[in-house]
C-alpha angles and dihedrals in degrees: 000000000000123000128221125181120210121187125195143165121236111278089016138102125248111290094211113064115232131197116257094033117262127180128188123191122188129198112253095257098036095101093047090048090054090049092050091051093049090224145102131214138229128195138178133224112190090182090064095026095236141133112205125201114203118197143128133277119222090263092056097255119129118272113208118187124176139190130192116242117165112248095341113187125151124044137181128182123202123167108311093344129095120186123198131181119218138178095294105350143066114216132199115204121193127206104231095195122089123218110290094021124114138180123198089341096311123115095192128042114182113207123190108245111159131025129185120203108222104159120234100317094149089241112200122172119018130192144172122241127218091278093052093253121142122249122183140186107248097203096178092058096034094237148097113256147174130223118263132210091217106028141037091260145338114233114236107172140346131197116269092244094055107094099192144003106262134155091244108104089229102174103011095242103197118150134063131192120191124207125184090351095305135098104267111166137008134190127223132180092227146353091243121146098192131083112286089347093143093076091072092053101048098117101059109345097097122120147180117229126203103224097198094047090038093222140110110257102175131033139172097060126142111233096320120203145174105026112191131178109223131158093354094306136101108233123189147149125260085204099181090060097038092241129139115199147115139274119253093210095185093053094035096231141116117245113204117219099181145345118244126200100246148018106313126228133143126047138190136149141229114183109301093353136088122204114211135174127227126197138198121248118270124234091238127074098263095089097026129092093032128131086254089072091068097034095061098058090039087060091045094241139115121225118273136201101224152122112251123198109209124197105224091205096060108013089237124136103217097164133043146160115215118206121201136173124033094005112078104152135043127194115179138012130192134184119233104205118205092017120111103178120014133183137171136225118237135211104237103059132068089252092086089057092054101043104090128161130188121223131199116299113274119248 
């Protein structure tokens, strides 16, 4: 897990060359928007195996710090903790700095503290319940699950159309929305109950499932992702159409808020703004043959790998961070409120040996 820091000005490329080449271009007001929100961002790209931390340097330029984590996907931030799913592990990082502290210009240093070995479950979204316990989407077994001290996972819930737990990725369960500290809604690409059946239903077989009621409440979606409950509304991506919007649960329909130039995944909120990730198309069939293929040229745009900041009041995207080069796909994004410039400690350098913190005395 090696770390590289890239610094850049808005509307500029990274000032420090990286191998392989990576370029980041911010909208003119993106740094000032971050400053106004009093927050920083983190996002994952499992395709490149990176976690990026986006903050501000003392001079107001963007600070971009990255760490390598193999096939990192879901993230959740709560207080001083940051959880990240990887190829076969779930990691909890802890910020060792207290409010007002800084170290080498950083006001948050996330240190890996606890790791759970799960095996390759293709974990997608992760979340914390009301008791602070981790819940994750076990995509391989088409269920929600918890970590276990003695096994790879402990099953928690499975969709009503899934007849058995099997390592077959039947419906491509991927997204999880929490409400009042409990799993509330999940997204799936299909209602298939056969191995890898979701691939045949990518265009319009997607659905939203009410976990507590154990029933499908929204159908006809195209590869939906990233459901989140925010301000009494269920927001999500209709990724196969490139649309961000919300679910009208009473009417049973998806209401688009805006079109984004790419395949949508990752969603978090700060005030009146949503942060979403867009990805480029893959060379394989997973992202191809979707309504997005026709929507992009109709809008006169090519797909982008980017973070888009969407104003929920207007549906406009006034701020963005475009990512070019080795990174082509994003998965998740989280806000880090109250943090101006974050970084993380890795496993493969001497830094992890030297970073030591002291807790409260044991009883």
